All heavy atoms as TSV, in Angstrom:
chain	resi	resn	atom	element	x	y	z
A	1	MET	N	N	9.798	-9.077	-107.079
A	1	MET	CA	C	8.524	-9.332	-107.714
A	1	MET	C	C	8.767	-10.067	-109.021
A	1	MET	O	O	9.600	-9.659	-109.817
A	1	MET	CB	C	7.829	-7.996	-107.939
A	1	MET	CG	C	6.421	-8.074	-108.428
A	1	MET	SD	S	5.190	-8.749	-107.297
A	1	MET	CE	C	5.258	-7.626	-105.940
A	2	LYS	N	N	8.058	-11.159	-109.231
A	2	LYS	CA	C	8.276	-11.913	-110.456
A	2	LYS	C	C	7.595	-11.221	-111.642
A	2	LYS	O	O	6.644	-10.466	-111.467
A	2	LYS	CB	C	7.793	-13.343	-110.304
A	2	LYS	CG	C	6.321	-13.566	-110.428
A	2	LYS	CD	C	6.027	-15.052	-110.319
A	2	LYS	CE	C	4.667	-15.369	-110.876
A	2	LYS	NZ	N	4.337	-16.764	-110.837
A	3	ASP	N	N	8.119	-11.482	-112.811
A	3	ASP	CA	C	7.543	-10.904	-114.021
A	3	ASP	C	C	6.367	-11.756	-114.486
A	3	ASP	O	O	6.366	-12.969	-114.345
A	3	ASP	CB	C	8.583	-10.827	-115.140
A	3	ASP	CG	C	9.627	-9.765	-114.871
A	3	ASP	OD1	O	9.314	-8.796	-114.164
A	3	ASP	OD2	O	10.744	-9.914	-115.373
A	4	TYR	N	N	5.394	-11.108	-115.047
A	4	TYR	CA	C	4.228	-11.785	-115.588
A	4	TYR	C	C	4.193	-11.582	-117.093
A	4	TYR	O	O	4.377	-10.473	-117.577
A	4	TYR	CB	C	2.935	-11.230	-114.977
A	4	TYR	CG	C	2.734	-11.648	-113.553
A	4	TYR	CD1	C	3.254	-10.901	-112.503
A	4	TYR	CD2	C	2.035	-12.809	-113.254
A	4	TYR	CE1	C	3.084	-11.290	-111.192
A	4	TYR	CE2	C	1.856	-13.208	-111.939
A	4	TYR	CZ	C	2.380	-12.442	-110.921
A	4	TYR	OH	O	2.205	-12.845	-109.624
A	5	ASN	N	N	3.978	-12.651	-117.815
A	5	ASN	CA	C	3.791	-12.568	-119.254
A	5	ASN	C	C	2.297	-12.675	-119.515
A	5	ASN	O	O	1.707	-13.744	-119.364
A	5	ASN	CB	C	4.526	-13.692	-119.979
A	5	ASN	CG	C	6.022	-13.545	-119.869
A	5	ASN	OD1	O	6.528	-12.440	-119.900
A	5	ASN	ND2	N	6.722	-14.647	-119.735
A	6	ILE	N	N	1.700	-11.560	-119.867
A	6	ILE	CA	C	0.273	-11.535	-120.123
A	6	ILE	C	C	0.067	-11.437	-121.625
A	6	ILE	O	O	0.612	-10.556	-122.279
A	6	ILE	CB	C	-0.395	-10.354	-119.404
A	6	ILE	CG1	C	-0.224	-10.494	-117.897
A	6	ILE	CG2	C	-1.870	-10.273	-119.754
A	6	ILE	CD1	C	-0.782	-9.339	-117.094
A	7	GLU	N	N	-0.726	-12.376	-122.157
A	7	GLU	CA	C	-1.038	-12.356	-123.580
A	7	GLU	C	C	-2.352	-11.636	-123.806
A	7	GLU	O	O	-3.290	-11.759	-123.019
A	7	GLU	CB	C	-1.153	-13.780	-124.120
A	7	GLU	CG	C	0.148	-14.518	-124.185
A	7	GLU	CD	C	-0.005	-15.886	-124.825
A	7	GLU	OE1	O	-1.011	-16.122	-125.520
A	7	GLU	OE2	O	0.888	-16.712	-124.610
A	8	CYS	N	N	-2.418	-10.909	-124.883
A	8	CYS	CA	C	-3.646	-10.232	-125.275
A	8	CYS	C	C	-4.694	-11.287	-125.632
A	8	CYS	O	O	-4.423	-12.190	-126.423
A	8	CYS	CB	C	-3.384	-9.310	-126.465
A	8	CYS	SG	S	-4.898	-8.533	-127.086
A	9	PRO	N	N	-5.904	-11.197	-125.067
A	9	PRO	CA	C	-6.928	-12.184	-125.390
A	9	PRO	C	C	-7.454	-12.077	-126.824
A	9	PRO	O	O	-8.058	-13.014	-127.329
A	9	PRO	CB	C	-8.043	-11.890	-124.381
A	9	PRO	CG	C	-7.804	-10.500	-123.933
A	9	PRO	CD	C	-6.336	-10.249	-124.059
A	10	GLU	N	N	-7.190	-10.974	-127.482
A	10	GLU	CA	C	-7.670	-10.785	-128.854
A	10	GLU	C	C	-6.664	-11.279	-129.898
A	10	GLU	O	O	-6.998	-12.066	-130.764
A	10	GLU	CB	C	-7.974	-9.301	-129.114
A	10	GLU	CG	C	-9.167	-8.790	-128.361
A	10	GLU	CD	C	-10.474	-9.369	-128.861
A	10	GLU	OE1	O	-10.642	-9.510	-130.083
A	10	GLU	OE2	O	-11.317	-9.703	-128.013
A	11	CYS	N	N	-5.396	-10.783	-129.799
A	11	CYS	CA	C	-4.427	-11.091	-130.862
A	11	CYS	C	C	-3.327	-12.066	-130.439
A	11	CYS	O	O	-2.589	-12.565	-131.277
A	11	CYS	CB	C	-3.804	-9.799	-131.392
A	11	CYS	SG	S	-2.731	-8.953	-130.205
A	12	GLY	N	N	-3.180	-12.326	-129.124
A	12	GLY	CA	C	-2.185	-13.276	-128.653
A	12	GLY	C	C	-0.793	-12.714	-128.442
A	12	GLY	O	O	0.097	-13.422	-127.989
A	13	ASP	N	N	-0.574	-11.435	-128.757
A	13	ASP	CA	C	0.724	-10.813	-128.510
A	13	ASP	C	C	0.916	-10.595	-127.014
A	13	ASP	O	O	-0.047	-10.490	-126.253
A	13	ASP	CB	C	0.825	-9.454	-129.218
A	13	ASP	CG	C	1.068	-9.589	-130.703
A	13	ASP	OD1	O	1.404	-10.702	-131.147
A	13	ASP	OD2	O	0.915	-8.582	-131.406
A	14	TYR	N	N	2.191	-10.522	-126.592
A	14	TYR	CA	C	2.467	-10.200	-125.201
A	14	TYR	C	C	2.178	-8.733	-124.948
A	14	TYR	O	O	2.455	-7.874	-125.781
A	14	TYR	CB	C	3.917	-10.526	-124.839
A	14	TYR	CG	C	4.154	-11.997	-124.691
A	14	TYR	CD1	C	4.865	-12.713	-125.640
A	14	TYR	CD2	C	3.649	-12.686	-123.588
A	14	TYR	CE1	C	5.065	-14.073	-125.510
A	14	TYR	CE2	C	3.846	-14.050	-123.454
A	14	TYR	CZ	C	4.556	-14.736	-124.412
A	14	TYR	OH	O	4.751	-16.077	-124.270
A	15	MET	N	N	1.602	-8.473	-123.796
A	15	MET	CA	C	1.204	-7.120	-123.450
A	15	MET	C	C	2.272	-6.466	-122.580
A	15	MET	O	O	2.862	-7.110	-121.718
A	15	MET	CB	C	-0.140	-7.139	-122.728
A	15	MET	CG	C	-1.239	-7.749	-123.565
A	15	MET	SD	S	-2.769	-8.022	-122.671
A	15	MET	CE	C	-3.381	-6.365	-122.548
A	16	VAL	N	N	2.498	-5.195	-122.778
A	16	VAL	CA	C	3.453	-4.421	-121.995
A	16	VAL	C	C	2.739	-3.896	-120.755
A	16	VAL	O	O	1.613	-3.422	-120.837
A	16	VAL	CB	C	4.001	-3.246	-122.832
A	16	VAL	CG1	C	4.934	-2.398	-122.004
A	16	VAL	CG2	C	4.692	-3.771	-124.071
A	17	GLY	N	N	3.404	-4.010	-119.588
A	17	GLY	CA	C	2.745	-3.572	-118.368
A	17	GLY	C	C	3.712	-3.051	-117.325
A	17	GLY	O	O	4.915	-2.994	-117.538
A	18	ASP	N	N	3.136	-2.688	-116.169
A	18	ASP	CA	C	3.918	-2.132	-115.074
A	18	ASP	C	C	3.183	-2.394	-113.765
A	18	ASP	O	O	1.967	-2.543	-113.732
A	18	ASP	CB	C	4.100	-0.628	-115.277
A	18	ASP	CG	C	5.175	-0.046	-114.391
A	18	ASP	OD1	O	6.001	-0.815	-113.855
A	18	ASP	OD2	O	5.195	1.179	-114.223
A	19	TYR	N	N	3.944	-2.455	-112.661
A	19	TYR	CA	C	3.379	-2.637	-111.331
A	19	TYR	C	C	2.973	-1.288	-110.762
A	19	TYR	O	O	3.633	-0.285	-110.975
A	19	TYR	CB	C	4.400	-3.272	-110.388
A	19	TYR	CG	C	4.755	-4.686	-110.742
A	19	TYR	CD1	C	5.913	-4.986	-111.422
A	19	TYR	CD2	C	3.899	-5.724	-110.397
A	19	TYR	CE1	C	6.232	-6.291	-111.753
A	19	TYR	CE2	C	4.216	-7.028	-110.719
A	19	TYR	CZ	C	5.375	-7.304	-111.390
A	19	TYR	OH	O	5.677	-8.593	-111.711
A	20	ALA	N	N	1.888	-1.293	-110.000
A	20	ALA	CA	C	1.441	-0.098	-109.292
A	20	ALA	C	C	0.999	-0.528	-107.896
A	20	ALA	O	O	0.526	-1.651	-107.712
A	20	ALA	CB	C	0.286	0.561	-110.029
A	21	PRO	N	N	1.149	0.332	-106.907
A	21	PRO	CA	C	0.683	-0.026	-105.565
A	21	PRO	C	C	-0.830	-0.203	-105.554
A	21	PRO	O	O	-1.545	0.466	-106.293
A	21	PRO	CB	C	1.114	1.146	-104.690
A	21	PRO	CG	C	1.531	2.225	-105.605
A	21	PRO	CD	C	1.752	1.651	-106.955
A	22	SER	N	N	-1.297	-1.116	-104.723
A	22	SER	CA	C	-2.729	-1.365	-104.622
A	22	SER	C	C	-3.324	-0.546	-103.494
A	22	SER	O	O	-2.726	-0.403	-102.429
A	22	SER	CB	C	-2.988	-2.847	-104.368
A	22	SER	OG	O	-4.364	-3.080	-104.189
A	23	LYS	N	N	-4.517	-0.027	-103.705
A	23	LYS	CA	C	-5.225	0.717	-102.662
A	23	LYS	C	C	-5.980	-0.231	-101.733
A	23	LYS	O	O	-6.404	0.156	-100.664
A	23	LYS	CB	C	-6.189	1.713	-103.298
A	23	LYS	CG	C	-5.484	2.788	-104.077
A	23	LYS	CD	C	-6.457	3.705	-104.770
A	23	LYS	CE	C	-5.681	4.698	-105.627
A	23	LYS	NZ	N	-6.546	5.480	-106.490
A	24	ASN	N	N	-6.141	-1.487	-102.157
A	24	ASN	CA	C	-6.826	-2.509	-101.376
A	24	ASN	C	C	-5.791	-3.250	-100.530
A	24	ASN	O	O	-4.810	-3.779	-101.056
A	24	ASN	CB	C	-7.542	-3.467	-102.319
A	24	ASN	CG	C	-8.392	-4.485	-101.592
A	24	ASN	OD1	O	-8.082	-4.895	-100.488
A	24	ASN	ND2	N	-9.461	-4.907	-102.234
A	25	ALA	N	N	-6.014	-3.328	-99.233
A	25	ALA	CA	C	-5.044	-3.943	-98.314
A	25	ALA	C	C	-4.868	-5.444	-98.543
A	25	ALA	O	O	-3.879	-6.025	-98.103
A	25	ALA	CB	C	-5.464	-3.697	-96.877
A	26	ASP	N	N	-5.804	-6.084	-99.234
A	26	ASP	CA	C	-5.708	-7.516	-99.496
A	26	ASP	C	C	-4.729	-7.840	-100.629
A	26	ASP	O	O	-4.389	-8.998	-100.842
A	26	ASP	CB	C	-7.071	-8.105	-99.850
A	26	ASP	CG	C	-8.020	-8.121	-98.660
A	26	ASP	OD1	O	-7.527	-8.193	-97.517
A	26	ASP	OD2	O	-9.237	-8.068	-98.883
A	27	TYR	N	N	-4.282	-6.841	-101.355
A	27	TYR	CA	C	-3.401	-7.048	-102.499
A	27	TYR	C	C	-2.089	-6.294	-102.327
A	27	TYR	O	O	-2.076	-5.146	-101.915
A	27	TYR	CB	C	-4.094	-6.600	-103.796
A	27	TYR	CG	C	-5.356	-7.369	-104.052
A	27	TYR	CD1	C	-6.591	-6.835	-103.757
A	27	TYR	CD2	C	-5.294	-8.659	-104.554
A	27	TYR	CE1	C	-7.748	-7.558	-103.976
A	27	TYR	CE2	C	-6.452	-9.385	-104.771
A	27	TYR	CZ	C	-7.673	-8.830	-104.477
A	27	TYR	OH	O	-8.807	-9.560	-104.683
A	28	LYS	N	N	-0.978	-6.988	-102.649
A	28	LYS	CA	C	0.338	-6.351	-102.577
A	28	LYS	C	C	0.448	-5.238	-103.600
A	28	LYS	O	O	0.926	-4.160	-103.314
A	28	LYS	CB	C	1.450	-7.367	-102.836
A	28	LYS	CG	C	1.625	-8.386	-101.763
A	28	LYS	CD	C	2.867	-9.210	-102.013
A	28	LYS	CE	C	2.548	-10.350	-102.945
A	28	LYS	NZ	N	3.643	-11.295	-103.085
A	29	CYS	N	N	0.065	-5.555	-104.818
A	29	CYS	CA	C	0.155	-4.583	-105.900
A	29	CYS	C	C	-0.751	-5.030	-107.041
A	29	CYS	O	O	-1.355	-6.093	-106.986
A	29	CYS	CB	C	1.585	-4.421	-106.382
A	29	CYS	SG	S	2.291	-5.909	-107.073
A	30	VAL	N	N	-0.826	-4.198	-108.036
A	30	VAL	CA	C	-1.600	-4.529	-109.224
A	30	VAL	C	C	-0.676	-4.399	-110.425
A	30	VAL	O	O	0.143	-3.495	-110.495
A	30	VAL	CB	C	-2.850	-3.630	-109.363
A	30	VAL	CG1	C	-2.484	-2.181	-109.467
A	30	VAL	CG2	C	-3.693	-4.038	-110.545
A	31	TYR	N	N	-0.760	-5.378	-111.326
A	31	TYR	CA	C	0.026	-5.343	-112.553
A	31	TYR	C	C	-0.923	-4.929	-113.662
A	31	TYR	O	O	-1.925	-5.607	-113.918
A	31	TYR	CB	C	0.636	-6.709	-112.849
A	31	TYR	CG	C	1.529	-6.731	-114.056
A	31	TYR	CD1	C	2.819	-6.216	-113.978
A	31	TYR	CD2	C	1.098	-7.232	-115.262
A	31	TYR	CE1	C	3.645	-6.220	-115.079
A	31	TYR	CE2	C	1.924	-7.237	-116.373
A	31	TYR	CZ	C	3.191	-6.726	-116.278
A	31	TYR	OH	O	4.011	-6.723	-117.373
A	32	GLU	N	N	-0.650	-3.810	-114.271
A	32	GLU	CA	C	-1.494	-3.302	-115.346
A	32	GLU	C	C	-0.776	-3.471	-116.672
A	32	GLU	O	O	0.410	-3.164	-116.782
A	32	GLU	CB	C	-1.823	-1.840	-115.121
A	32	GLU	CG	C	-2.619	-1.596	-113.859
A	32	GLU	CD	C	-3.019	-0.155	-113.703
A	32	GLU	OE1	O	-4.060	0.227	-114.259
A	32	GLU	OE2	O	-2.282	0.574	-113.033
A	33	ALA	N	N	-1.494	-3.980	-117.659
A	33	ALA	CA	C	-0.907	-4.210	-118.975
A	33	ALA	C	C	-1.899	-3.771	-120.044
A	33	ALA	O	O	-3.108	-3.744	-119.821
A	33	ALA	CB	C	-0.561	-5.681	-119.155
A	34	GLY	N	N	-1.356	-3.433	-121.206
A	34	GLY	CA	C	-2.216	-3.000	-122.298
A	34	GLY	C	C	-1.684	-3.437	-123.645
A	34	GLY	O	O	-0.490	-3.613	-123.833
A	35	CYS	N	N	-2.599	-3.633	-124.583
A	35	CYS	CA	C	-2.257	-3.971	-125.958
A	35	CYS	C	C	-2.620	-2.773	-126.828
A	35	CYS	O	O	-3.795	-2.402	-126.916
A	35	CYS	CB	C	-3.005	-5.215	-126.415
A	35	CYS	SG	S	-2.641	-5.684	-128.124
A	36	ALA	N	N	-1.632	-2.192	-127.460
A	36	ALA	CA	C	-1.860	-1.015	-128.293
A	36	ALA	C	C	-2.654	-1.357	-129.546
A	36	ALA	O	O	-3.461	-0.555	-130.018
A	36	ALA	CB	C	-0.535	-0.377	-128.668
A	37	GLU	N	N	-2.456	-2.556	-130.089
A	37	GLU	CA	C	-3.149	-2.949	-131.316
A	37	GLU	C	C	-4.655	-3.106	-131.094
A	37	GLU	O	O	-5.459	-2.700	-131.923
A	37	GLU	CB	C	-2.581	-4.273	-131.845
A	37	GLU	CG	C	-1.199	-4.167	-132.414
A	37	GLU	CD	C	-1.178	-3.397	-133.727
A	37	GLU	OE1	O	-2.089	-3.577	-134.560
A	37	GLU	OE2	O	-0.243	-2.605	-133.904
A	38	CYS	N	N	-5.014	-3.733	-129.982
A	38	CYS	CA	C	-6.422	-4.076	-129.740
A	38	CYS	C	C	-7.134	-3.118	-128.777
A	38	CYS	O	O	-8.322	-3.281	-128.522
A	38	CYS	CB	C	-6.515	-5.496	-129.190
A	38	CYS	SG	S	-5.787	-6.727	-130.289
A	39	CYS	N	N	-6.396	-2.169	-128.215
A	39	CYS	CA	C	-6.966	-1.209	-127.238
A	39	CYS	C	C	-7.580	-1.931	-126.037
A	39	CYS	O	O	-8.706	-1.646	-125.623
A	39	CYS	CB	C	-7.990	-0.306	-127.901
A	39	CYS	SG	S	-7.290	0.714	-129.196
A	40	ILE	N	N	-6.835	-2.910	-125.498
A	40	ILE	CA	C	-7.293	-3.681	-124.341
A	40	ILE	C	C	-6.401	-3.348	-123.148
A	40	ILE	O	O	-5.185	-3.243	-123.267
A	40	ILE	CB	C	-7.243	-5.194	-124.640
A	40	ILE	CG1	C	-8.308	-5.539	-125.671
A	40	ILE	CG2	C	-7.415	-6.018	-123.375
A	40	ILE	CD1	C	-8.336	-6.988	-126.070
A	41	HIS	N	N	-7.032	-3.189	-121.982
A	41	HIS	CA	C	-6.324	-2.899	-120.734
A	41	HIS	C	C	-6.701	-3.973	-119.722
A	41	HIS	O	O	-7.878	-4.258	-119.522
A	41	HIS	CB	C	-6.729	-1.509	-120.227
A	41	HIS	CG	C	-6.039	-1.129	-118.976
A	41	HIS	ND1	N	-6.692	-1.052	-117.780
A	41	HIS	CD2	C	-4.755	-0.815	-118.725
A	41	HIS	CE1	C	-5.833	-0.690	-116.848
A	41	HIS	NE2	N	-4.655	-0.548	-117.383
A	42	ILE	N	N	-5.682	-4.606	-119.105
A	42	ILE	CA	C	-5.916	-5.667	-118.130
A	42	ILE	C	C	-5.261	-5.274	-116.811
A	42	ILE	O	O	-4.142	-4.764	-116.783
A	42	ILE	CB	C	-5.336	-7.011	-118.617
A	42	ILE	CG1	C	-6.147	-7.507	-119.804
A	42	ILE	CG2	C	-5.321	-8.040	-117.501
A	42	ILE	CD1	C	-5.669	-8.809	-120.384
A	43	GLN	N	N	-5.972	-5.529	-115.700
A	43	GLN	CA	C	-5.420	-5.328	-114.362
A	43	GLN	C	C	-5.381	-6.690	-113.670
A	43	GLN	O	O	-6.398	-7.369	-113.561
A	43	GLN	CB	C	-6.284	-4.374	-113.550
A	43	GLN	CG	C	-6.271	-2.965	-114.070
A	43	GLN	CD	C	-7.125	-2.047	-113.233
A	43	GLN	OE1	O	-8.110	-2.461	-112.650
A	43	GLN	NE2	N	-6.737	-0.801	-113.167
A	44	HIS	N	N	-4.192	-7.083	-113.211
A	44	HIS	CA	C	-3.988	-8.363	-112.525
A	44	HIS	C	C	-3.598	-8.038	-111.091
A	44	HIS	O	O	-2.535	-7.467	-110.850
A	44	HIS	CB	C	-2.891	-9.172	-113.223
A	44	HIS	CG	C	-2.540	-10.430	-112.523
A	44	HIS	ND1	N	-3.369	-11.529	-112.529
A	44	HIS	CD2	C	-1.470	-10.769	-111.778
A	44	HIS	CE1	C	-2.816	-12.486	-111.822
A	44	HIS	NE2	N	-1.666	-12.055	-111.357
A	45	TYR	N	N	-4.474	-8.364	-110.142
A	45	TYR	CA	C	-4.217	-8.072	-108.733
A	45	TYR	C	C	-3.425	-9.207	-108.109
A	45	TYR	O	O	-3.776	-10.373	-108.266
A	45	TYR	CB	C	-5.530	-7.862	-107.988
A	45	TYR	CG	C	-6.215	-6.590	-108.404
A	45	TYR	CD1	C	-7.090	-6.566	-109.480
A	45	TYR	CD2	C	-5.950	-5.402	-107.746
A	45	TYR	CE1	C	-7.700	-5.389	-109.878
A	45	TYR	CE2	C	-6.556	-4.225	-108.136
A	45	TYR	CZ	C	-7.431	-4.225	-109.200
A	45	TYR	OH	O	-8.028	-3.063	-109.596
A	46	ILE	N	N	-2.363	-8.871	-107.386
A	46	ILE	CA	C	-1.485	-9.860	-106.766
A	46	ILE	C	C	-1.769	-9.850	-105.263
A	46	ILE	O	O	-1.457	-8.885	-104.568
A	46	ILE	CB	C	-0.014	-9.539	-107.070
A	46	ILE	CG1	C	0.172	-9.543	-108.599
A	46	ILE	CG2	C	0.916	-10.539	-106.388
A	46	ILE	CD1	C	1.427	-8.920	-109.080
A	47	PRO	N	N	-2.410	-10.927	-104.743
A	47	PRO	CA	C	-2.841	-10.943	-103.348
A	47	PRO	C	C	-1.685	-11.121	-102.365
A	47	PRO	O	O	-0.638	-11.658	-102.703
A	47	PRO	CB	C	-3.786	-12.136	-103.290
A	47	PRO	CG	C	-3.328	-13.038	-104.372
A	47	PRO	CD	C	-2.778	-12.147	-105.450
A	48	THR	N	N	-1.941	-10.677	-101.128
A	48	THR	CA	C	-0.973	-10.892	-100.051
A	48	THR	C	C	-1.071	-12.348	-99.589
A	48	THR	O	O	-2.066	-13.036	-99.851
A	48	THR	CB	C	-1.268	-9.975	-98.852
A	48	THR	OG1	O	-2.573	-10.286	-98.353
A	48	THR	CG2	C	-1.191	-8.509	-99.221
A	49	LYS	N	N	-0.043	-12.819	-98.895
A	49	LYS	CA	C	-0.060	-14.192	-98.366
A	49	LYS	C	C	-1.201	-14.370	-97.374
A	49	LYS	O	O	-1.844	-15.416	-97.337
A	49	LYS	CB	C	1.271	-14.509	-97.690
A	49	LYS	CG	C	2.399	-14.685	-98.655
A	49	LYS	CD	C	3.688	-15.024	-97.934
A	49	LYS	CE	C	4.827	-15.139	-98.938
A	49	LYS	NZ	N	6.102	-15.423	-98.279
A	50	GLU	N	N	-1.467	-13.348	-96.578
A	50	GLU	CA	C	-2.535	-13.418	-95.584
A	50	GLU	C	C	-3.901	-13.575	-96.255
A	50	GLU	O	O	-4.754	-14.344	-95.808
A	50	GLU	CB	C	-2.536	-12.169	-94.697
A	50	GLU	CG	C	-1.313	-12.014	-93.826
A	50	GLU	CD	C	-0.101	-11.417	-94.551
A	50	GLU	OE1	O	-0.261	-10.890	-95.676
A	50	GLU	OE2	O	1.002	-11.485	-93.998
A	51	TYR	N	N	-4.113	-12.848	-97.344
A	51	TYR	CA	C	-5.389	-12.933	-98.056
A	51	TYR	C	C	-5.540	-14.305	-98.713
A	51	TYR	O	O	-6.619	-14.902	-98.667
A	51	TYR	CB	C	-5.478	-11.820	-99.100
A	51	TYR	CG	C	-6.795	-11.792	-99.841
A	51	TYR	CD1	C	-7.963	-11.442	-99.183
A	51	TYR	CD2	C	-6.860	-12.108	-101.181
A	51	TYR	CE1	C	-9.168	-11.416	-99.841
A	51	TYR	CE2	C	-8.066	-12.085	-101.857
A	51	TYR	CZ	C	-9.225	-11.740	-101.184
A	51	TYR	OH	O	-10.412	-11.726	-101.856
A	52	LYS	N	N	-4.461	-14.830	-99.304
A	52	LYS	CA	C	-4.526	-16.162	-99.903
A	52	LYS	C	C	-4.886	-17.212	-98.852
A	52	LYS	O	O	-5.695	-18.102	-99.105
A	52	LYS	CB	C	-3.193	-16.524	-100.562
A	52	LYS	CG	C	-2.959	-15.855	-101.882
A	52	LYS	CD	C	-1.842	-16.554	-102.620
A	52	LYS	CE	C	-0.629	-15.706	-102.714
A	52	LYS	NZ	N	0.451	-16.314	-103.487
A	53	LYS	N	N	-4.282	-17.102	-97.660
A	53	LYS	CA	C	-4.562	-18.055	-96.589
A	53	LYS	C	C	-6.011	-17.938	-96.130
A	53	LYS	O	O	-6.679	-18.946	-95.906
A	53	LYS	CB	C	-3.618	-17.833	-95.409
A	53	LYS	CG	C	-3.822	-18.838	-94.292
A	53	LYS	CD	C	-2.860	-18.626	-93.156
A	53	LYS	CE	C	-3.028	-19.569	-92.010
A	53	LYS	NZ	N	-4.253	-20.276	-91.828
A	54	ALA	N	N	-6.510	-16.720	-96.013
A	54	ALA	CA	C	-7.895	-16.520	-95.582
A	54	ALA	C	C	-8.875	-17.134	-96.582
A	54	ALA	O	O	-9.852	-17.784	-96.189
A	54	ALA	CB	C	-8.184	-15.025	-95.410
A	55	VAL	N	N	-8.629	-16.964	-97.862
A	55	VAL	CA	C	-9.498	-17.545	-98.892
A	55	VAL	C	C	-9.410	-19.071	-98.851
A	55	VAL	O	O	-10.423	-19.772	-98.906
A	55	VAL	CB	C	-9.131	-16.992	-100.288
A	55	VAL	CG1	C	-9.845	-17.757	-101.379
A	55	VAL	CG2	C	-9.448	-15.510	-100.372
A	56	HIS	N	N	-8.198	-19.586	-98.722
A	56	HIS	CA	C	-8.007	-21.041	-98.648
A	56	HIS	C	C	-8.742	-21.619	-97.441
A	56	HIS	O	O	-9.443	-22.637	-97.551
A	56	HIS	CB	C	-6.509	-21.359	-98.567
A	56	HIS	CG	C	-6.228	-22.809	-98.411
A	56	HIS	ND1	N	-6.081	-23.409	-97.183
A	56	HIS	CD2	C	-6.082	-23.789	-99.331
A	56	HIS	CE1	C	-5.852	-24.693	-97.339
A	56	HIS	NE2	N	-5.845	-24.948	-98.637
A	57	ASP	N	N	-8.583	-20.979	-96.287
A	57	ASP	CA	C	-9.236	-21.467	-95.071
A	57	ASP	C	C	-10.758	-21.414	-95.196
A	57	ASP	O	O	-11.462	-22.298	-94.699
A	57	ASP	CB	C	-8.775	-20.667	-93.858
A	57	ASP	CG	C	-7.319	-20.934	-93.517
A	57	ASP	OD1	O	-6.732	-21.891	-94.053
A	57	ASP	OD2	O	-6.744	-20.152	-92.716
A	58	TYR	N	N	-11.267	-20.374	-95.855
A	58	TYR	CA	C	-12.711	-20.242	-96.053
A	58	TYR	C	C	-13.251	-21.415	-96.888
A	58	TYR	O	O	-14.213	-22.065	-96.510
A	58	TYR	CB	C	-13.031	-18.918	-96.726
A	58	TYR	CG	C	-14.478	-18.814	-97.170
A	58	TYR	CD1	C	-15.486	-18.586	-96.244
A	58	TYR	CD2	C	-14.822	-18.964	-98.512
A	58	TYR	CE1	C	-16.807	-18.502	-96.641
A	58	TYR	CE2	C	-16.143	-18.887	-98.914
A	58	TYR	CZ	C	-17.133	-18.662	-97.985
A	58	TYR	OH	O	-18.437	-18.587	-98.387
A	59	TRP	N	N	-12.621	-21.698	-98.013
A	59	TRP	CA	C	-13.088	-22.782	-98.876
A	59	TRP	C	C	-12.905	-24.148	-98.205
A	59	TRP	O	O	-13.717	-25.043	-98.379
A	59	TRP	CB	C	-12.402	-22.734	-100.240
A	59	TRP	CG	C	-12.933	-21.618	-101.060
A	59	TRP	CD1	C	-12.316	-20.441	-101.334
A	59	TRP	CD2	C	-14.223	-21.543	-101.667
A	59	TRP	NE1	N	-13.141	-19.639	-102.095
A	59	TRP	CE2	C	-14.312	-20.292	-102.320
A	59	TRP	CE3	C	-15.307	-22.392	-101.743
A	59	TRP	CZ2	C	-15.447	-19.887	-103.019
A	59	TRP	CZ3	C	-16.427	-21.992	-102.449
A	59	TRP	CH2	C	-16.489	-20.763	-103.072
A	60	LYS	N	N	-11.856	-24.285	-97.442
A	60	LYS	CA	C	-11.631	-25.538	-96.710
A	60	LYS	C	C	-12.726	-25.745	-95.682
A	60	LYS	O	O	-13.224	-26.859	-95.517
A	60	LYS	CB	C	-10.257	-25.505	-96.046
A	60	LYS	CG	C	-9.896	-26.802	-95.368
A	60	LYS	CD	C	-8.500	-26.746	-94.793
A	60	LYS	CE	C	-8.168	-28.035	-94.085
A	60	LYS	NZ	N	-6.856	-27.975	-93.444
A	61	SER	N	N	-13.126	-24.679	-94.995
A	61	SER	CA	C	-14.188	-24.811	-93.982
A	61	SER	C	C	-15.517	-25.201	-94.630
A	61	SER	O	O	-16.306	-25.924	-94.027
A	61	SER	CB	C	-14.341	-23.504	-93.190
A	61	SER	OG	O	-14.936	-22.492	-93.994
A	62	LEU	N	N	-15.776	-24.741	-95.835
A	62	LEU	CA	C	-17.018	-25.117	-96.532
A	62	LEU	C	C	-17.025	-26.587	-96.911
A	62	LEU	O	O	-18.070	-27.246	-96.878
A	62	LEU	CB	C	-17.209	-24.263	-97.779
A	62	LEU	CG	C	-17.529	-22.796	-97.545
A	62	LEU	CD1	C	-17.654	-22.091	-98.876
A	62	LEU	CD2	C	-18.782	-22.622	-96.719
A	63	SER	N	N	-15.861	-27.114	-97.287
A	63	SER	CA	C	-15.790	-28.521	-97.709
A	63	SER	C	C	-15.877	-29.476	-96.521
A	63	SER	O	O	-16.178	-30.647	-96.696
A	63	SER	CB	C	-14.513	-28.774	-98.499
A	63	SER	OG	O	-13.380	-28.663	-97.660
A	64	GLU	N	N	-15.604	-28.985	-95.314
A	64	GLU	CA	C	-15.641	-29.838	-94.128
A	64	GLU	C	C	-17.038	-29.934	-93.529
A	64	GLU	O	O	-17.260	-30.701	-92.612
A	64	GLU	CB	C	-14.661	-29.299	-93.077
A	64	GLU	CG	C	-13.221	-29.426	-93.517
A	64	GLU	CD	C	-12.258	-28.751	-92.559
A	64	GLU	OE1	O	-12.708	-27.986	-91.672
A	64	GLU	OE2	O	-11.051	-28.967	-92.722
A	65	LYS	N	N	-17.992	-29.162	-94.051
A	65	LYS	CA	C	-19.351	-29.192	-93.494
A	65	LYS	C	C	-20.121	-30.378	-94.013
A	65	LYS	O	O	-19.974	-30.905	-95.010
A	65	LYS	CB	C	-20.076	-27.898	-93.844
A	65	LYS	CG	C	-19.520	-26.730	-93.079
A	65	LYS	CD	C	-20.313	-25.484	-93.402
A	65	LYS	CE	C	-19.737	-24.331	-92.603
A	65	LYS	NZ	N	-20.445	-23.107	-92.859
């Protein structure tokens, strides 16, 4: 799993985080990060390849109409 550098939207510092399993089958895992200074919590969902393909195919089908 690649590392993600998430910046705090308030102060710009890098946020400390960790991976957790996702309860949604469309996502491999969720990366949760937080900024102690600003009391901000961010969840970044990492989609599966199958879900990315399904979304891509959906938008492609709309553009072909």
